[in-house]
C-alpha angles and dihedrals in degrees: 000000000000090000093050092047090050090052090051093048091049092050091048092047092052089046091052092047090050092048092051093050090049093050092050088051091050089062086071094052134273101262114064131195111256120204135173090263096059106029099091091049090049094052092043093052100043135066095208127025125190110192114190110203113208147143131219091239097049110103096196089046091055092047095047093045090079091054090050090049091048093051092043089055090053095048102034113134137135117297091020113102127194110195140174123216118195102211092208094053096036105030091150092066091050090047091048092057095035095242108177102166134044138245093043132147116211112205117209119185118186091345094308126109105239105168148356127212113205122196132005117317134194114263090244093055092046093047089051093053097044090049092049094051093045092050090050093048094050099037093093095048109110121228118236108265118211113209116239119244089245092072 
């Protein structure tokens, strides 16, 4: 039982460290700038990535950004990343993912592009999609099992 208990303690410790890092990051906001220099690391380190493609001159993008931020604040958690890509500053990312229209949200789950939302959406529709992709990504994550005293 000692070995199992140590495994559980180690997993809990890692989870708490991850949660602490996440909470520190939240102090900066919930939607972070994505550039060609950090995109690969973001995708590698997160289970779900929502990339909001926008431009400073795009009226609908500016309007929809607040909806994206609101939904991001509701679903922020470790291993879920909400990023903003300025297509003028980071054209290579838009080109890499064949983004032709803005605003668009590219959804990446476990390193694979699974969906793209083009144009503004209602908050309800966006929440529905975000919630669904997060649930799918974390479905296979096993819960920590505490061994019973009988073992």
